[in-house]
C-alpha positions as a printed Julia matrix, in Angstrom:
652×3 Matrix{Float64}:
 27.56  -10.77   88.6
 30.78   -9.4    87.53
 33.88  -11.35   88.9
 37.3    -9.93   89.81
 40.1   -12.43   88.94
 42.85  -12.74   91.63
 45.66  -15.29   90.4
 47.23  -14.92   93.72
 44.05  -15.69   96.13
 44.02  -17.88   98.92
 40.89  -19.54   98.11
 42.65  -23.03   97.22
 44.62  -22.98  100.3
 41.73  -22.84  102.46
 40.56  -26.49  101.93
 44.06  -27.61  101.31
 44.97  -26.92  104.79
 42.39  -29.39  106.2
 43.22  -31.9   103.47
 46.92  -31.67  104.27
 46.27  -32.45  107.82
 43.91  -35.29  106.97
 46.79  -36.83  104.63
 49.42  -36.4   107.11
 47.74  -37.75  109.96
 46.87  -40.63  107.7
 49.79  -41.27  106.52
 51.84  -41.34  109.66
 48.92  -43.55  111.29
 49.75  -45.97  108.56
 53.48  -45.84  109.05
 52.7   -46.29  112.7
 50.75  -49.22  112.35
 53.53  -50.8   110.17
 55.79  -50.51  113.19
 52.92  -52.09  114.97
 52.75  -48.8   117.0
 50.01  -45.8   117.52
 50.68  -42.17  116.24
 51.06  -40.2   119.45
 47.81  -38.74  120.42
 49.43  -35.17  120.97
 51.04  -35.19  117.27
 47.73  -36.32  115.7
 45.91  -33.38  117.66
 48.31  -30.77  116.97
 48.31  -31.54  113.23
 44.66  -31.68  112.88
 43.96  -28.43  115.11
 46.9   -26.48  113.4
 45.14  -27.49  109.8
 41.76  -26.0   110.99
 43.22  -23.08  112.7
 45.08  -22.2   109.58
 42.15  -22.71  107.31
 40.3   -20.27  109.94
 43.22  -17.72  109.25
 43.06  -17.97  105.63
 39.12  -17.77  105.73
 39.42  -14.61  107.68
 42.04  -12.88  105.22
 39.36  -13.87  102.71
 36.66  -12.42  104.32
 38.22   -8.87  105.04
 39.58   -8.93  101.04
 35.75   -9.28  100.03
 34.47   -6.81  102.6
 36.74   -4.24  100.98
 35.79   -4.94   97.28
 33.47   -3.16   95.37
 29.69   -3.81   95.78
 29.17   -6.96   93.41
 32.71   -8.1    92.96
 33.68  -11.86   93.41
 37.01  -13.48   94.07
 37.92  -16.19   91.73
 40.81  -18.62   91.27
 41.09  -21.53   88.63
 43.61  -24.26   89.3
 43.21  -26.35   86.01
 40.68  -27.47   83.63
 39.02  -30.67   85.2
 36.68  -31.68   82.55
 37.11  -31.04   78.67
 34.27  -32.94   76.5
 32.33  -31.92   73.86
 30.43  -28.7    75.16
 31.07  -29.79   78.68
 34.19  -27.72   80.04
 34.66  -27.65   83.68
 37.69  -26.09   85.67
 38.57  -27.12   89.21
 37.97  -23.31   90.1
 36.76  -21.51   93.57
 35.03  -18.44   94.0
 34.1   -16.2    97.25
 31.32  -13.63   97.34
 29.62  -12.22  100.29
 27.51  -15.62  100.92
 30.92  -17.56  100.77
 32.63  -15.46  102.9
 30.18  -15.76  105.69
 29.97  -19.59  105.29
 33.65  -20.28  105.58
 34.12  -17.86  108.53
 31.93  -19.43  110.79
 32.34  -22.88  109.42
 36.24  -22.94  109.82
 35.93  -20.98  113.31
 33.15  -23.39  114.8
 35.11  -26.47  113.3
 38.38  -25.25  114.95
 37.11  -24.95  118.59
 35.3   -28.51  117.89
 38.64  -30.01  117.07
 40.25  -28.47  120.42
 37.09  -29.96  122.3
 37.7   -33.31  120.83
 41.44  -33.33  122.12
 39.89  -33.99  125.58
 36.69  -35.83  124.69
 38.3   -38.59  122.75
 41.46  -39.07  125.17
 42.42  -42.7   125.31
 40.21  -43.71  122.46
 41.94  -46.49  120.18
 41.12  -44.58  117.31
 42.4   -41.17  118.4
 44.33  -40.18  115.16
 42.11  -41.65  112.98
 39.28  -39.66  114.18
 41.1   -36.48  113.71
 42.04  -37.59  110.2
 38.1   -37.99  109.55
 37.55  -34.8   111.35
 39.96  -32.61  108.91
 38.7   -34.38  105.99
 35.11  -33.57  107.05
 36.12  -29.81  107.06
 37.95  -29.99  103.9
 34.69  -31.44  102.09
 32.49  -28.86  103.56
 34.95  -25.93  102.4
 34.88  -27.44   98.91
 31.17  -27.64   98.98
 31.08  -23.78   99.71
 33.75  -22.59   97.71
 33.26  -24.55   94.42
 32.26  -22.06   91.64
 30.3   -24.62   89.8
 27.54  -27.05   90.9
 29.98  -30.0    89.91
 32.98  -28.88   91.88
 30.18  -28.48   94.84
 28.87  -31.88   94.23
 32.45  -33.37   94.8
 32.27  -31.31   98.5
 28.5   -32.45   98.65
 29.52  -36.13   98.35
 32.59  -35.88  100.77
 30.34  -34.51  103.66
 28.51  -37.63  103.03
 31.12  -39.95  103.04
 32.7   -38.15  105.98
 29.49  -38.39  108.11
 29.38  -42.15  107.46
 32.95  -42.7   108.49
 32.4   -40.48  111.8
 28.6   -41.52  112.84
 30.01  -45.23  112.57
 33.29  -44.31  114.02
 32.81  -46.99  116.48
 31.7   -49.62  113.86
 32.14  -52.79  115.94
 28.77  -51.65  117.78
 26.02  -52.98  115.31
 23.67  -50.06  116.18
 26.36  -47.26  115.52
 27.41  -49.14  112.21
 23.72  -49.3   111.54
 23.12  -45.5   111.93
 26.06  -44.64  109.72
 24.66  -46.68  106.77
 20.96  -45.04  107.35
 22.79  -41.74  106.92
 24.73  -42.63  104.08
 21.91  -44.33  102.18
 19.19  -41.68  103.0
 21.63  -39.12  101.54
 21.88  -40.72   98.34
 18.23  -40.67   97.69
 18.5   -36.86   98.14
 21.64  -36.65   95.74
 19.59  -38.23   93.07
 17.27  -35.15   93.16
 20.41  -33.07   93.04
 21.73  -34.85   89.94
 18.58  -34.59   87.99
 18.54  -30.97   88.92
 21.95  -30.77   87.44
 21.13  -32.64   84.03
 18.1   -30.34   83.39
 20.21  -27.09   84.03
 23.13  -28.39   82.04
 20.77  -29.29   79.23
 19.17  -26.2    79.49
 22.28  -23.67   79.58
 25.13  -25.86   78.52
 27.04  -24.97   81.73
 27.17  -26.0    85.6
 29.07  -22.88   86.79
 26.96  -20.77   89.04
 27.97  -17.44   87.1
 27.14  -19.08   83.91
 23.84  -20.41   85.15
 22.77  -17.05   86.46
 23.68  -15.27   83.33
 21.44  -17.51   81.18
 18.5   -17.52   83.87
 16.18  -16.08   81.24
 16.23  -19.43   79.29
 14.46  -21.04   82.19
 10.64  -20.95   81.59
  8.43  -21.21   84.58
  7.84  -25.04   84.37
 11.63  -25.9    83.9
 12.55  -23.35   86.57
 10.15  -25.38   88.9
 11.34  -28.77   87.81
 14.83  -28.0    88.65
 14.35  -25.86   91.65
 12.34  -28.75   93.17
 14.9   -31.41   92.09
 17.71  -29.32   94.0
 15.42  -29.14   96.94
 15.24  -32.97   96.92
 18.94  -32.78   97.42
 18.53  -29.96  100.32
 16.08  -32.31  102.0
 18.5   -35.15  102.18
 21.69  -33.08  103.41
 19.63  -30.77  105.64
 17.3   -33.3   107.48
 13.89  -32.1   106.06
 10.53  -33.94  105.57
 10.6   -36.84  104.68
 14.45  -37.54  104.52
 15.01  -36.22  108.06
 15.27  -39.82  109.53
 19.02  -40.11  109.48
 19.97  -37.1   111.73
 18.69  -38.26  115.05
 20.33  -41.62  114.52
 23.89  -39.71  113.72
 23.98  -39.16  117.69
 25.59  -42.58  117.47
 28.81  -41.02  116.52
 30.92  -39.35  119.26
 29.53  -36.05  120.43
 32.5   -33.72  118.67
 31.11  -35.26  115.3
 27.52  -34.48  116.38
 28.42  -30.92  117.02
 30.29  -30.66  113.63
 27.32  -32.03  111.57
 24.57  -30.26  113.46
 26.16  -26.88  113.5
 28.94  -26.21  111.23
 29.08  -28.62  108.14
 26.44  -31.16  106.33
 23.32  -29.88  107.71
 23.94  -26.23  106.42
 24.45  -27.35  103.08
 21.25  -27.88  101.83
 20.23  -24.14  103.04
 23.5   -23.02  101.39
 22.63  -24.63   98.09
 19.04  -22.8    97.98
 20.96  -19.66   98.98
 23.42  -19.99   96.08
 20.54  -20.94   93.57
 18.37  -18.08   94.83
 18.17  -16.59   91.09
 16.24  -20.01   90.2
 14.07  -20.19   92.96
 13.1   -16.46   92.35
 12.09  -17.71   88.86
  9.67  -20.24   90.33
  6.99  -19.0    93.0
  5.71  -22.8    93.35
  9.15  -24.13   94.25
  9.82  -21.27   96.66
  6.32  -21.89   98.21
  7.41  -25.79   98.64
 10.23  -24.78  100.17
  8.8   -22.55  102.74
  5.96  -24.94  103.51
  8.08  -27.92  104.0
 10.64  -25.99  106.08
  7.65  -24.81  108.21
  6.08  -28.39  108.75
  9.61  -29.84  109.53
 10.06  -27.21  112.23
  6.62  -27.96  114.1
  6.93  -31.5   113.52
 10.47  -32.07  115.05
  9.69  -29.61  117.72
  6.73  -31.71  118.77
  8.88  -35.07  118.92
 11.62  -33.13  120.9
  9.24  -32.57  123.73
  9.1   -36.22  124.56
 12.8   -37.19  124.07
 14.9   -38.17  127.06
 18.41  -38.51  125.7
 20.16  -35.44  125.94
 21.59  -35.87  122.33
 18.24  -36.95  120.79
 16.52  -33.64  122.15
 19.25  -31.48  120.63
 19.13  -33.64  117.32
 15.46  -32.9   116.76
 15.91  -29.19  117.85
 18.48  -29.03  115.0
 15.82  -30.51  112.6
 13.46  -27.77  113.78
 15.9   -25.18  113.32
 16.65  -25.99  110.05
 12.97  -25.75  109.23
 13.07  -22.21  110.12
 16.05  -21.76  107.89
 14.47  -23.36  104.86
 11.31  -21.05  105.66
 13.59  -18.04  105.39
 15.07  -19.06  102.11
 11.5   -20.23  100.89
 10.11  -16.8   101.17
 13.05  -15.03   99.5
 14.58  -13.82  103.04
 17.74  -15.14  101.95
 19.94  -13.07  104.17
 17.59  -13.88  107.36
 18.05  -17.42  106.27
 21.8   -17.56  106.15
 21.7   -15.25  109.24
 20.11  -18.25  111.0
 22.71  -20.56  110.09
 25.4   -18.65  111.35
 23.7   -18.02  114.73
 22.69  -21.58  114.93
 26.23  -22.69  114.38
 27.3   -20.89  117.6
 24.39  -21.71  120.13
 24.2   -25.28  118.44
 27.85  -26.1   118.57
 27.76  -24.89  122.19
 24.74  -27.05  123.12
 26.15  -30.07  121.8
 29.57  -29.87  123.16
 27.92  -28.74  126.43
 26.02  -32.04  126.34
 29.15  -33.99  125.51
 30.6   -32.4   128.69
 27.75  -33.87  130.76
 27.84  -37.29  129.15
 31.86  -37.23  129.68
 31.36  -35.85  133.4
 28.56  -38.58  133.97
 30.49  -41.59  132.38
 28.54  -41.83  129.4
 25.24  -41.38  130.83
 22.86  -39.66  128.13
 19.35  -40.08  129.99
 18.63  -36.56  131.45
 16.28  -38.36  134.12
 19.36  -39.58  135.6
 20.94  -36.31  135.99
 19.73  -33.21  137.66
 21.39  -30.5   139.82
 24.53  -30.29  137.8
 24.8   -26.42  137.91
 26.89  -26.88  140.99
 28.8   -29.86  139.89
 29.99  -28.84  136.66
 29.39  -24.79  136.69
 31.11  -23.85  133.46
 29.28  -26.56  131.2
 26.08  -25.36  133.04
 26.61  -21.62  132.66
 27.7   -21.67  128.91
 24.96  -24.31  127.97
 22.56  -22.05  129.7
 23.35  -19.19  127.42
 23.15  -21.28  124.4
 19.48  -22.37  125.47
 18.64  -18.78  125.96
 19.84  -18.36  122.37
 17.94  -20.9   120.78
 14.89  -20.24  122.77
 14.81  -16.71  121.33
 15.48  -14.46  124.29
 16.89  -11.06  123.69
 19.81  -10.03  123.41
 21.13  -13.61  122.69
 21.77  -14.5   118.93
 18.68  -16.66  118.01
 16.23  -13.98  118.9
 17.31  -11.6   115.98
 17.79  -14.45  113.26
 14.7   -16.04  114.27
 12.49  -13.08  114.74
 13.83  -11.74  111.15
 12.71  -14.97  109.65
  9.16  -14.83  111.1
  8.77  -11.2   110.33
  9.8   -11.63  106.48
  7.5   -14.74  106.56
  4.57  -12.59  107.42
  5.64   -9.55  105.45
  6.21  -11.51  102.01
  3.04  -11.85   99.76
  2.52  -15.15   98.47
  0.89  -15.09   94.71
  0.36  -18.96   94.77
 -1.42  -18.84   98.09
 -2.28  -15.63   99.43
 -3.35  -17.03  103.12
 -0.07  -18.72  103.46
  2.11  -15.93  105.03
 -0.36  -15.96  108.05
 -0.15  -19.68  108.51
  3.77  -19.72  107.95
  4.01  -17.0   110.57
  1.65  -18.56  113.31
  3.06  -22.03  112.84
  6.4   -20.32  113.31
  5.31  -18.98  116.47
  4.02  -22.04  117.81
  7.29  -23.86  117.0
  9.13  -21.24  119.01
  6.79  -22.02  122.07
  7.5   -25.59  121.53
 11.21  -24.69  121.31
 11.5   -22.67  124.47
  9.2   -25.13  126.5
 11.48  -28.58  125.39
 14.86  -26.79  125.38
 13.92  -25.52  129.08
 12.66  -28.74  130.11
 16.29  -30.19  129.04
 17.81  -27.51  131.22
 15.86  -28.09  134.22
 16.14  -31.59  134.15
 19.66  -31.67  133.44
 20.9   -28.83  135.71
 18.47  -27.73  138.33
 16.9   -29.34  141.22
 18.43  -32.49  142.82
 21.17  -34.93  141.32
 19.19  -37.97  140.33
 22.15  -39.81  138.83
 24.63  -42.79  139.8
 28.03  -41.33  139.11
 29.6   -39.35  142.01
 32.01  -36.3   141.64
 31.27  -35.34  138.01
 34.41  -33.32  136.61
 35.05  -30.97  133.76
 38.23  -30.79  131.73
 39.25  -27.35  130.76
 40.41  -28.48  127.15
 36.84  -28.94  126.77
 35.35  -25.95  128.74
 37.37  -23.38  126.8
 35.62  -23.86  123.51
 32.14  -23.64  125.56
 33.28  -20.39  126.81
 34.2   -18.97  123.5
 30.99  -20.41  121.65
 28.59  -19.29  124.53
 30.24  -15.68  124.17
 29.21  -15.85  120.18
 25.88  -17.09  121.05
 25.31  -14.01  123.04
 27.15  -11.57  120.69
 26.62  -12.95  117.11
 23.17  -11.73  116.92
 24.02   -8.01  116.94
 25.08   -7.98  113.17
 21.54   -8.3   112.48
 19.89   -6.06  114.82
 17.07   -4.6   112.83
 16.28   -0.85  112.02
 13.48   -0.65  114.17
 15.86   -1.15  117.1
 18.26    1.29  116.26
 20.65   -1.09  114.23
 21.53   -1.25  110.64
 21.1    -5.18  110.14
 24.71   -5.31  108.67
 24.49   -8.84  107.54
 21.45   -8.02  105.27
 23.22   -5.23  103.85
 26.49   -7.37  103.42
 24.51  -10.22  101.66
 22.47   -7.56   99.31
 25.27   -7.9    96.8
 24.53  -11.52   96.26
 20.85  -12.16   96.68
 19.19   -8.57   96.37
 17.7    -8.96   93.0
 16.24  -11.89   94.23
 14.5   -10.45   97.27
 10.96  -10.07   97.11
  9.64   -6.5    96.68
  7.06   -7.39   99.67
  9.74   -7.37  102.01
  9.9    -3.54  101.5
  6.92   -2.99  103.48
  5.71   -0.53  106.46
  7.44   -1.76  109.43
  4.7    -0.47  111.77
  4.03   -3.94  112.84
  7.64   -5.11  113.3
  7.96   -3.89  116.92
  4.73   -5.53  118.24
  5.51   -8.94  116.66
  8.61   -8.65  118.11
  7.18   -8.35  121.66
  4.86  -11.14  120.53
  8.0   -13.52  119.86
  9.54  -12.5   123.28
  6.49  -13.19  124.99
  6.03  -16.45  123.28
  9.52  -17.41  124.53
  8.88  -16.36  128.15
  5.47  -18.47  128.13
  7.37  -21.49  127.02
 10.12  -21.0   129.43
  8.03  -20.31  132.33
  5.59  -23.33  131.52
  8.43  -25.72  131.69
  9.99  -24.26  134.77
  6.54  -24.49  136.46
  5.88  -28.22  135.09
  9.54  -29.62  135.9
 10.82  -27.59  138.65
  8.13  -25.8   140.67
  5.16  -28.01  140.46
  6.6   -31.54  139.02
  3.43  -33.36  140.03
  1.64  -31.08  137.21
  4.01  -32.67  134.76
  3.35  -36.42  135.96
 -0.35  -35.32  136.05
 -0.36  -34.42  132.36
  1.84  -37.6   131.5
 -0.98  -39.84  132.88
 -3.65  -37.7   131.03
 -1.89  -37.89  127.78
  0.0   -41.06  128.1
 -1.05  -42.17  124.29
  0.25  -38.56  122.85
  3.53  -38.98  124.77
  4.01  -42.55  123.42
  3.33  -41.42  120.03
  6.03  -38.51  120.26
  8.33  -40.64  122.1
  8.38  -43.05  119.47
  8.56  -40.43  116.93
  5.3   -41.06  115.42
  6.57  -44.14  114.3
  7.87  -42.96  111.16
 10.79  -45.47  111.21
  8.56  -48.2   111.53
  6.37  -47.07  108.85
  9.42  -46.64  106.38
 10.39  -50.06  107.49
  6.93  -51.75  106.79
  6.24  -49.82  103.51
  9.67  -49.25  101.69
 12.6   -51.24  103.66
 11.0   -54.79  104.29
  9.31  -54.95  100.62
 12.64  -54.31   99.26
 14.61  -56.76  101.39
 11.93  -59.36  100.31
 12.25  -58.39   96.58
 16.47  -58.69   97.01
 15.95  -61.99   98.65
 13.22  -63.42   96.33
 14.54  -61.91   92.99
 18.03  -60.91   93.38
 19.44  -63.75   95.82
 17.06  -66.68   94.93
 16.66  -66.11   91.04
 19.42  -64.07   90.08
 22.01  -65.24   92.37
 21.17  -68.71   92.79
 19.58  -69.48   89.4
 21.55  -67.58   87.0
 24.74  -66.47   88.23
 25.24  -69.74   90.22
 24.67  -71.83   87.41
 26.86  -69.89   85.12
 29.8   -70.21   87.57
 28.95  -73.58   88.19
 29.11  -74.85   84.57
 32.29  -72.5    83.52
 34.7   -75.05   84.65
 33.17  -78.04   82.99
 32.44  -76.05   79.68
 35.96  -75.06   79.58
 37.28  -78.4    80.22
 35.13  -79.79   77.33
 36.16  -76.91   74.81
 39.74  -77.7    76.03
 39.45  -81.74   75.59
 38.0   -81.11   72.13
 40.74  -78.89   71.05
 43.37  -81.34   72.11
 42.12  -83.74   69.63
 43.51  -81.23   66.94
 46.98  -81.57   68.74
 47.74  -84.88   68.0
 51.31  -85.03   66.48
 50.54  -86.19   63.08
 51.59  -84.2    60.15
 49.07  -85.53   57.95
 46.27  -84.23   60.48
 47.93  -80.65   60.26
 48.28  -80.6    56.35
 44.65  -81.91   55.72
 43.47  -78.79   58.45
 45.72  -76.17   56.72
 44.33  -77.33   53.2
 40.78  -77.19   54.43
 41.58  -73.65   55.95
 42.88  -72.42   52.75
 40.02  -73.85   51.01
 37.45  -71.97   53.04
 39.57  -68.68   52.71
 39.54  -68.86   49.08
 35.6   -69.62   48.93
 34.91  -66.62   50.93
 37.35  -64.69   48.8
 35.52  -65.68   45.58
 31.91  -64.97   47.06
 32.93  -61.78   48.13
 34.26  -60.82   44.63
 31.23  -62.09   43.09
 29.0   -60.19   45.48
């Protein structure tokens, strides 16, 4: 892909703004602590929010610049040569094409509103300034990930979001449960990162480069087997960051962090990184039908799996967490079948409605004094109306109700999944579509259950007079508006639209889109109607079971008590991992590392270091006796030994 070099580009300034905000807040916090004071919350918030807003403004400028470029042009900015060793030359450089432009726009936009929301949510917290420092650092890392022009620069951001997720999930680290959740997220992601590193080694060994443009230019070097190995290794990394089977287990526990963190992780950063990676390396996945098929299958299974668990959760944030895992599965289904534009389209719309849902949940939790059990809620539509209405808008979006944003992006994925032929498994498109449709039904059902139990019926809680906060409701209104309107950039031709996002993305991924996507669209409208009917069925079923005839839900709970227990306990996957993986490793660490290596070897060595040193010193002390004759004797002996060695070397 030809690159348009722009030495005056703003690319480097986009991540620089939140980095400067994190640095300034961190420095001022340390200086204030030196005087045994706290950084004024208003100043910390102003610095962090300003940094995020400036980054959004720069992103918007770059977006407009890219929109005005030639069809396949790319903005590129090199700061300096970072690594130069042998054949390895890596610049600290950034690039921006249509894919990057979409990512940085919604990442900075959503993150800015989450920063503003956090001012109200974190008010009064002792770690207020530290929180905003981490939040800015999180945004910086995500922007490095998206803007990097090579796998190496991207990997810096990749690890950065992993670090920041650990810092923010375990933000209240004095609570052991929250600290454990942070460690769980960090360690699980390291497993996925090993796969990404393997992919980088394979790619560099084959192409001699890690730059995206250079790899794509040499893609003919990848045989089918090598392309499959590299692509599957990349996908292992993606399953860690984007919480897909089997590495999804960290994301539900990430709810231990403050709610703005949940919104940032689930909507704008971190979990979208894996989908972005597959889309960015689309040319490699296009070379491996096997790897692409695996991506589509894992994504679809994850979507269904997480949706079933969400149906039985009672923690408002846990329901949304499993819905995120499920929606990420849809995104991987899209990129797995080669519908890269549709996958990224759903990443974008999901950012708006999922951020709105999480921030809405945070407003509910804040109003109810940290109550998170939806069974202790109800009737909040009248008590916190702005939160309720905006939450309902986002609920309609994720449920796939037209004309809300989620309908257009999800339906595009389902249509492309059915329309794309699979030469590895010819029957797979039908299975993927049906599974995706069933998941859509479950999504509409469990999200309606959440809305009904939270906002409708009578109030079942114990906290009187719930109240909203203006600084928290303004972001909800903005995000709800985009949850309604964002889908119109992807209206398909069958509805009279031009699918602007697909045309915009074509310059980046067009060459990798399967020809099977260009099929007769006669079925598209009936399938769209089926999708709407499915969403309506799920919504009406949940209203019937939990609002109009709650006795029905109670009866089903009795009949299917075992199934409900299985789903409520998340199929006991955490317990299985504990029994099969974690416990054996802990036993090995205790028996081998601690009792043998540490106790027998390291302790014995350290215990004998002192006496050994004393013995050697005591022996050497004999030579320092103050007698000249002894010194002359040792000198003569040493000279004699040197002469003998010299003589032997000459003779040899």
